[in-house]
C-alpha positions, 0 to 999 in steps of 0.5 A: 576672151570671154570673162564669164567662162571659168578657166582651168589654170596651173603654174608649171615648169615646161619640159623642154621639147627635146627632153620630152621626146626622150622621156616619151621614147623611154616610157613607150619602150617600157610598155607602161600600162595606162593612158600615156600623157602626150609629149607636148603636155609633159610638165612639172606642176608648181600649183594647180589652181583648178577652175578660176574666173577668167577676169582673175587672169591679169591678177594671177599674172601680176602675182607671179611677176615679182617671184624670184629664185635662181635657175637650177638643174632638175634631175628626174631619176625615180619612177613612182606610181602616185595618187590614183594610178599616175606613173610619174618621174620624180627627183630623188632630191628636190633642188632648194630653188624649186622648193623656194619658188613653190613656197613663194608661189603658194604664199602669194596664191593663198594671200590672193584667196586661191584655194590650193591642195593641202597635200605637201608639194611632190614634184613630179612629171606625169607619164601616164594615167590609170597605171596599175601599181606594181614594180616599176622599171628604173629610169635613166636620169632625165635632167634639164636646166630650169630657167623659167616657169609659166602660167598654163591653161588646160583646154579640152580639144577634140582628141583630149586635153591641150596645155597652152602657156599664157605667160612665163617668167625667167628665173635668175642665173645663180651668182657665182 
């Protein structure tokens, strides 16, 4: 990999392929306006790093390795339009292990000198962009057992943007 070229990076929870298919079939049946996010790109961002020098990649991988939280079930049960027209599935209740993971990750990234968005963390899975605000249909509950998180590269390709997992880390099974 060219160590001079900046990389557009983010940490995220990957949406399982079967669930991503179900979400996209529901979204498409609703006729939501805007540009739909490709099924393969559905994810929940934990930390958006933006453009980072390629030579920092190893340090970012090492930074995430010791993070520890329990696996959890994520329930996406509300549809909101956020930011500049992003139609997103969001949880009505944020699982404590998700908040814990994000808190650890953000603290490590800040200590490493990575500038993060100052807005509070809002867990969401973006379904479409450039959506007009207005009444949204009530979604069914989409849920998955989150057992890992990863570091992703956003790449421009001929037909849009593609996300590639560079590394991933398991979450632990809760003791019970």
